[in-house]
C-alpha positions as MATLAB code, in Angstrom:
seq = 'XXXXXXXXXXXXXXXXXXXXXXXXXXXXXXXXXXXXXXXXXXXXXXXXXXXXXXXXXXXXXXXXXXXXXXXXXXXXXXXXXXXXXXXXXXXXXXXXXXXXXXXXXXXXXXXXXXXXXXXXXXXXXXXXXXXXXXXXXXXXXXXXXXXXXXXXXXXXXXXXXXXXXXXXXXXXXXXXXXXXXXXXXXXXXXXXXXXXXXXXXXXXXXXXXXXXXXXXXXXXXXXXXXXXXXXXXXXXXXXXXXXXXXXXXXXXXXXXXXXXXXXXXXXXXXXXXXXXXXXXXXXXXXXXXXXXXXXXXXXXXXXXXXXXXXXXXXXXXXXXXXXXXXXXXXXXXXXXXXXXXXXXXXXXXXXXXXXXXXXXXXXXXXXXXXXXXXXXXXXXXXXXXXXXXXXXXXXXXXXXXXXXXXXXXXXXXXXXXXXXXXXXXXXXXXXXXXXXXXXX';
ca = [
      -9.586  -33.069    3.643;
      -6.404  -31.050    3.228;
      -8.382  -28.318    1.482;
     -10.831  -28.092    4.405;
      -7.934  -27.849    6.835;
      -6.420  -24.988    4.824;
      -9.791  -23.243    4.696;
     -10.203  -23.513    8.472;
      -6.671  -22.221    8.985;
      -7.368  -19.220    6.771;
     -10.588  -18.454    8.630;
      -8.741  -18.719   11.936;
      -6.080  -16.287   10.666;
      -8.776  -13.849    9.588;
     -10.461  -14.211   12.973;
      -7.193  -13.373   14.762;
      -6.629  -10.297   12.598;
     -10.206   -9.173   13.185;
      -9.843   -9.577   16.929;
      -6.576   -7.612   16.962;
      -8.142   -4.809   14.953;
     -11.180   -4.740   17.226;
      -8.969   -4.600   20.303;
      -6.584   -1.932   19.068;
      -8.839    0.085   16.796;
     -11.459    1.356   19.224;
     -12.515    4.958   18.723;
     -11.025    6.039   22.040;
      -7.701    4.243   21.761;
      -6.133    3.714   18.326;
      -7.564    5.858   15.625;
      -8.303    5.373   12.025;
      -9.492    7.421    9.353;
      -9.530    8.299    5.915;
     -11.737   10.893    4.362;
     -14.851   11.499    2.382;
     -14.735   13.357   -0.979;
     -17.194   16.222   -0.975;
     -17.151   16.603   -4.736;
     -15.996   19.768   -6.461;
     -18.919   21.971   -5.520;
     -16.944   23.835   -2.889;
     -14.885   25.374   -5.657;
     -17.756   27.100   -7.361;
     -17.062   30.799   -7.411;
     -19.998   32.667   -5.969;
     -19.144   36.004   -7.629;
     -19.863   35.753  -11.373;
     -16.416   36.546  -12.743;
     -17.683   36.720  -16.293;
     -19.369   40.041  -15.554;
     -17.530   43.134  -16.759;
     -17.022   44.858  -13.401;
     -15.350   42.052  -11.453;
     -12.645   43.213   -9.074;
      -9.077   41.925   -9.104;
      -9.694   40.364   -5.678;
     -12.505   38.211   -7.127;
     -10.222   36.998   -9.921;
      -7.580   36.133   -7.339;
     -10.135   34.190   -5.282;
     -11.168   32.241   -8.390;
      -7.520   31.257   -8.892;
      -7.327   30.427   -5.185;
     -10.331   28.106   -5.518;
      -8.635   26.106   -8.288;
      -5.504   25.717   -6.166;
      -7.563   24.695   -3.145;
      -9.254   21.841   -5.009;
      -6.052   20.203   -6.214;
      -3.991   20.721   -3.087;
      -6.755   19.751   -0.656;
      -7.430   16.562   -2.616;
      -3.759   15.627   -2.479;
      -3.658   16.383    1.258;
      -6.727   14.178    1.705;
      -4.970   11.243    0.107;
      -1.849   11.788    2.216;
      -3.958   11.862    5.376;
      -5.866    8.713    4.376;
      -2.672    6.885    3.497;
      -1.154    7.850    6.864;
      -4.102    6.196    8.570;
      -3.718    3.065    6.446;
      -0.042    2.854    7.424;
      -0.962    3.393   11.062;
      -3.274    0.398   10.996;
      -0.654   -1.861    9.412;
       1.364   -1.671   12.624;
       1.414   -4.718   14.915;
      -0.682   -6.164   16.422;
      -3.104   -5.572   13.517;
      -0.499   -7.179   11.269;
       1.327   -9.999   13.015;
       4.808   -8.890   14.215;
       6.384  -11.800   12.329;
       4.932  -10.407    9.084;
       6.292   -6.942    9.919;
       9.789   -8.025   10.930;
      11.941   -6.274    8.321;
       9.787   -3.321    7.322;
      12.041   -0.251    6.853;
      12.386    1.826    9.993;
      11.258    5.024    8.248;
       7.931    3.419    7.298;
       7.385    2.245   10.856;
       8.274    5.711   12.164;
       5.752    7.395    9.880;
       3.123    4.785   10.721;
       3.380    5.556   14.437;
       2.076    9.081   13.782;
      -0.482    8.018   11.186;
      -3.396    8.562   13.565;
      -2.882   12.304   12.981;
      -4.507   11.821    9.572;
      -7.763   12.074   11.518;
      -6.883   15.575   12.685;
      -6.041   16.636    9.139;
      -9.381   15.321    7.906;
     -11.335   17.139   10.589;
      -9.670   20.462    9.778;
     -10.237   19.866    6.053;
     -13.900   19.135    6.732;
     -14.371   22.409    8.586;
     -12.530   24.277    5.841;
     -14.618   22.771    3.040;
     -17.919   23.258    4.855;
     -17.106   26.952    5.137;
     -16.509   27.049    1.372;
     -19.636   25.084    0.406;
     -21.966   27.193    2.544;
     -20.508   30.600    1.711;
     -23.184   31.644   -0.779;
     -26.132   29.926    0.899;
     -29.026   32.073    1.998;
     -29.667   31.816    5.752;
     -32.852   30.158    6.914;
     -34.349   26.981    8.320;
     -35.070   25.449    4.904;
     -31.466   26.007    3.782;
     -30.176   24.493    7.027;
     -32.400   21.409    6.844;
     -31.570   20.872    3.169;
     -27.851   21.126    3.853;
     -27.984   18.653    6.753;
     -30.113   16.205    4.769;
     -27.747   16.248    1.778;
     -24.601   15.957    3.881;
     -26.003   13.039    5.897;
     -27.007   11.322    2.674;
     -23.512   11.903    1.284;
     -21.927   10.152    4.258;
     -24.370    7.251    4.364;
     -24.363    6.541    0.614;
     -20.615    5.941    0.649;
     -20.529    4.250    4.047;
     -23.314    1.663    3.884;
     -21.806   -0.590    1.154;
     -18.565   -0.799    3.149;
     -20.565   -1.439    6.314;
     -22.368   -4.350    4.631;
     -19.015   -5.836    3.633;
     -17.805   -5.674    7.235;
     -21.116   -7.073    8.477;
     -20.704  -10.026    6.109;
     -17.152  -10.640    7.357;
     -18.348  -10.328   10.940;
     -21.046  -12.968   10.492;
     -18.920  -15.296    8.338;
     -15.713  -15.192   10.386;
     -17.138  -14.412   13.797;
     -15.156  -11.169   14.222;
     -16.143   -7.712   15.519;
     -18.854   -9.346   17.619;
     -18.183   -7.885   21.062;
     -21.241   -7.259   23.270;
     -20.288   -3.569   23.424;
     -20.802   -3.204   19.646;
     -24.302   -2.318   18.476;
     -24.788   -3.162   14.823;
     -27.763   -0.839   14.475;
     -25.875    2.063   15.998;
     -22.959    1.222   13.751;
     -25.267    1.179   10.744;
     -26.792    4.565   11.610;
     -23.503    6.022   12.949;
     -25.028    6.831   16.309;
     -22.588    7.687   19.130;
     -21.072    4.675   20.888;
     -17.629    3.628   22.085;
     -17.043    0.740   19.638;
     -18.257    0.287   16.062;
     -18.532   -2.687   13.744;
     -16.267   -0.883   11.278;
     -13.958    0.524   13.910;
     -12.809    3.615   11.986;
     -16.386    4.819   11.440;
     -16.420    6.606   14.821;
     -15.004    9.633   12.980;
     -18.043    9.722   10.693;
     -20.235   10.182   13.747;
     -18.252   13.308   14.555;
     -18.695   14.414   10.946;
     -22.479   14.157   11.280;
     -22.304   16.072   14.569;
     -20.359   18.860   12.889;
     -22.860   18.996   10.008;
     -25.575   19.633   12.589;
     -23.523   22.520   13.961;
     -23.114   23.909   10.437;
     -26.856   23.511    9.915;
     -27.481   25.586   13.049;
     -25.010   28.186   11.735;
     -27.002   28.461    8.508;
     -29.844   29.967   10.504;
     -27.610   33.050   10.853;
     -26.263   35.395    8.208;
     -22.672   34.848    7.133;
     -21.639   38.008    8.954;
     -23.116   36.614   12.160;
     -21.737   33.089   11.638;
     -18.093   33.947   12.338;
     -18.767   35.470   15.795;
     -21.025   32.499   16.541;
     -18.261   30.040   15.673;
     -15.691   32.057   17.602;
     -17.967   31.881   20.631;
     -18.457   28.154   20.048;
     -14.690   27.674   19.833;
     -14.177   29.557   23.104;
     -16.928   27.493   24.744;
     -15.324   24.203   23.751;
     -11.924   25.381   24.973;
     -13.411   26.280   28.362;
     -15.349   22.997   28.591;
     -12.278   20.915   27.736;
     -10.186   22.849   30.272;
     -12.770   22.222   32.984;
     -13.031   18.528   32.079;
      -9.243   18.263   32.077;
      -9.070   19.663   35.625;
     -11.867   17.299   36.689;
      -9.843   14.314   35.485;
     -12.225   13.262   32.696;
      -9.242   12.409   30.498;
      -7.338   10.556   33.211;
     -10.008    8.169   34.443;
     -12.408    5.779   32.748;
     -15.194    6.472   35.276;
     -16.559    9.738   33.775;
     -16.588    8.162   30.308;
     -18.393    5.065   31.544;
     -20.947    7.108   33.474;
     -21.859    9.461   30.630;
     -20.204    8.640   27.316;
     -22.483   10.890   25.281;
     -21.745   14.027   27.309;
     -18.177   13.498   28.517;
     -16.742   11.913   25.378;
     -18.846   12.739   22.341;
     -20.722   16.036   22.634;
     -17.881   17.889   24.376;
     -14.990   16.223   22.536;
     -11.913   18.411   21.944;
     -11.883   17.061   18.366;
     -14.780   19.391   17.503;
     -12.319   22.256   17.970;
     -10.496   21.029   14.856;
     -13.651   21.282   12.729;
     -14.313   24.794   14.000;
     -10.667   25.771   13.416;
     -10.926   24.600    9.796;
     -14.092   26.647    9.301;
     -12.515   29.793   10.763;
      -9.336   29.218    8.741;
     -11.380   29.294    5.525;
     -13.022   32.532    6.602;
      -9.644   34.062    7.408;
      -8.144   33.115    4.030;
     -11.283   34.297    2.240;
     -10.993   37.720    3.855;
      -7.205   37.952    3.575;
      -6.199   35.707    0.644;
      -2.679   37.131    0.278;
      -1.016   35.613    3.321;
       2.595   34.836    4.095;
       3.431   31.281    3.046;
       6.725   31.586    4.926;
       4.916   32.403    8.170;
       2.532   29.473    7.766;
       5.451   27.179    6.895;
       7.312   28.151   10.070;
       4.160   27.729   12.167;
       3.475   24.280   10.668;
       7.080   23.124   11.106;
       7.098   24.183   14.777;
       3.714   22.550   15.458;
       4.711   19.308   13.711;
       8.053   19.159   15.511;
       6.408   19.750   18.889;
       3.756   17.104   18.133;
       6.271   14.452   17.120;
       8.544   15.232   20.066;
       5.658   15.034   22.555;
       4.395   11.763   21.074;
       7.840   10.156   21.035;
       9.633   11.632   24.045;
       6.847   13.123   26.152;
       6.504   10.095   28.423;
       2.913    9.443   27.298;
       1.255    6.176   28.267;
       0.287    3.445   25.823;
      -0.283    4.716   22.294;
       0.072    8.323   23.416;
      -2.059   10.947   21.692;
      -3.859    8.271   19.684;
      -5.803    7.577   22.892;
      -8.676    9.520   24.469;
      -6.417    9.979   27.477;
      -4.483   12.692   25.604;
      -7.140   14.244   23.366;
      -6.590   17.808   24.687;
      -2.848   17.597   24.012;
      -3.513   16.024   20.644;
      -5.821   18.819   19.501;
      -3.420   21.470   20.740;
      -0.406   19.930   18.964;
      -1.464   17.770   16.005;
      -4.576   19.905   15.545;
      -2.445   23.045   15.206;
      -0.129   21.278   12.770;
      -3.171   20.197   10.729;
      -4.421   23.784   10.552;
      -1.016   24.788    9.210;
      -1.016   22.014    6.599;
      -4.502   22.913    5.365;
      -3.547   26.594    5.220;
      -0.500   25.756    3.114;
      -2.613   23.539    0.854;
      -4.948   26.478    0.299;
      -2.181   29.002   -0.332;
       0.552   27.141   -2.188;
       0.376   27.054   -6.012;
      -0.768   23.739   -7.419;
       0.975   21.765  -10.127;
      -0.612   20.834  -13.425;
       1.611   17.796  -13.889;
       0.371   14.283  -14.570;
       1.589   13.211  -11.134;
      -0.409   15.981   -9.472;
      -3.559   14.983  -11.375;
      -2.994   11.347  -10.416;
      -2.765   12.185   -6.720;
      -5.831   14.371   -7.166;
      -7.741   11.300   -8.340;
      -6.415    9.375   -5.368;
      -7.753   12.181   -3.201;
     -11.185   11.674   -4.763;
     -11.049    8.079   -3.516;
      -9.766    8.939   -0.034;
     -13.150    8.261    1.622;
     -13.176    4.822    0.000;
      -9.586    4.263    1.101;
     -10.554    5.103    4.650;
     -13.554    2.797    4.673;
     -12.014   -0.203    2.913;
      -8.533   -0.576    4.385;
      -9.703   -2.465    7.505;
     -11.974   -5.050    5.791;
      -9.347   -5.541    3.077;
      -6.729   -6.146    5.763;
      -8.907   -8.973    7.094;
      -9.500  -10.395    3.609;
      -5.892  -10.175    2.400;
      -3.846  -10.897    5.528;
      -6.391  -13.280    7.006;
      -7.760  -15.188    4.020;
      -5.745  -14.731    0.813;
      -2.114  -14.174    1.776;
      -1.847  -17.384    3.881;
      -2.856  -19.372    0.765;
       0.041  -17.990   -1.294;
       3.200  -19.881   -0.270;
       5.833  -17.643    1.253;
       4.109  -14.317    0.547;
       3.850  -13.339    4.209;
       7.530  -14.081    4.822;
       9.291  -12.774    1.704;
      11.534   -9.870    2.650;
      10.425   -9.992    6.254;
       6.934   -8.798    5.316;
       7.957   -6.190    2.729;
       6.269   -7.899   -0.225;
       2.999   -8.628    1.575;
       2.820   -5.037    2.862;
       3.454   -3.692   -0.635;
       0.783   -5.963   -2.141;
      -1.663   -4.891    0.577;
      -1.055   -1.148    0.075;
      -1.301   -1.347   -3.718;
      -4.440   -3.505   -3.487;
      -6.123   -1.128   -1.041;
      -5.438    1.902   -3.248;
      -6.611    0.087   -6.391;
      -9.788   -1.200   -4.719;
     -10.499    2.277   -3.357;
     -10.319    3.778   -6.837;
     -12.701    1.109   -8.135;
     -15.033    1.554   -5.151;
     -15.176    5.297   -5.756;
     -15.805    4.937   -9.490;
     -18.247    2.006   -9.461;
     -20.042    2.316   -6.112;
     -19.504    5.493   -4.124;
     -19.748    8.098   -6.877;
     -22.747    6.535   -8.700;
     -24.621    6.159   -5.402;
     -23.792    9.757   -4.540;
     -25.187   10.976   -7.863;
     -28.357    8.918   -7.466;
     -28.894   10.033   -3.875;
     -28.144   13.648   -4.829;
     -30.799   13.641   -7.552;
     -33.298   11.945   -5.249;
     -32.628   14.397   -2.420;
     -32.917   17.399   -4.759;
     -36.247   16.106   -6.026;
     -37.480   15.391   -2.501;
     -36.449   18.789   -1.173;
     -37.958   20.522   -4.200;
     -41.263   18.749   -3.665;
     -41.174   19.571    0.049;
     -40.526   23.222   -0.763;
     -43.345   23.289   -3.324;
     -45.828   21.768   -0.884;
     -45.053   24.464    1.654;
     -45.853   27.215   -0.851;
     -49.192   25.716   -1.931;
     -52.330   27.373   -0.607;
     -55.832   25.943   -0.434;
];
C-alpha cells in the first residue's frame, strides 16, 4: 500500500513538472533549443588541394574548414547547454528545489533562450558550406531537401515517441491546442508535444528556402538571399508598425502568415548563410573587429533584456522577436564569425567538447523528457536528493545525466539511424534519377 502511494506521488510530481513545462515552454513564449549535428560533410574541401597547381588561398580555406568544424561544434554544445540551463529555471523546476543555486548560474540561465539564435545562425552558416559545390538544378534541390528533412526526422522521432509515451502514461502535454500529428510531422502550430521542437519546424522551412536557392547558380544565390533578407526586414517592420507583435489578435487570426512564414527568426538563418559567403570570399578578416562587434552586441542584448523594461520573459517571448533578432541575433552572428575565424585547439578538452557538440541535437531533444523523468519520477524516490544543498546536488545530477544520455542517444540511436536513412535516401534518389534517364 505504501509503495502504491509513493508511486502515485511520483506520478503526480511528474504531472506537475509536465504541466509547468507545457505552460512556460510554448514556442511563442519561453524558448528551448538545442541543435542538430549535420555531420562533417560541410568541411569537405571542394577544390582538390592535392593537385599541383593549388593556390595559397585554397590551402588557407582548407585550414579554415578544419577550424570551423571544431569551433562550430563547441559553439553548438555551448548553445545547447544554455538552453538546458534556461529550462531548469522555475517554474519548470520547483522553486524550493532551486533555492540555493549560485546566482551566476541563475543569471546565465535567464539568457539561455539565446541559444536558439546561435543555432539558427549556425544552421544558415553550415547550409552555405554544404551546398557550395552543388550543381544548380531541380534534382539537386529536391535531393537536398529530401536528405535534410530525413536528417531532422530520423533524430527527432525516437525522442518524440518517448515524449508521447510520457504524455499518455502521466497525462501531461495533453492540451487541446496540441496536435500530436502535427507535432510528429513538425507542421507549423503554436504548441507542440515536445515543446522545444517548434524550432525544428523553422529548420525545415529554411531548408525549403535553401532548396529554392539551389535552382540558381551560386553567383546568383547571394543576391537572391540579400533580396530575401531585405524583404523580411521590410515585412517585419510593417508588421511591427501594425502591432502584430503587441497584440494576440493577429496571431490568432492567421498564425501561419503572421507568426511562422514571416517570422523575424528567418533573418538569423539568412544572416548565417551570408556570413559564410562573406568569410569564404574574404577569409582573412579582423578577429579584433569581430570581437568588438560581438562584445557590443552581447552587452546591448543583456542590458535590454535585464534593464529594458520588457514585459514577462522579455525577448524570450514572441512579443519582442524583432528586438531579439536585432540584438541577440547580431551577437550570434558575431559568435559564429569568431568560431569560424579563431584558431582551434588540438587538446583533449577541445576534442571532448567537440564530441559533446556532436550530441547537441540529442541534448536539445532529450533535456525536457529527462527533466520529467528525473525531477518528476526518480528524484522524489531518493531521500533528500531534491533538498541537499538547496537543489545544487539534484541540478548537478540532472545536468550530468542529460549530457551522458545525449552522448548515448547520439551514438546508439541518432547516428545509426542517420546512416541507415542516408544510405536509403541515396539509393532512392539514385533509382529516381536512373528512371528519369531511361527511354522506351
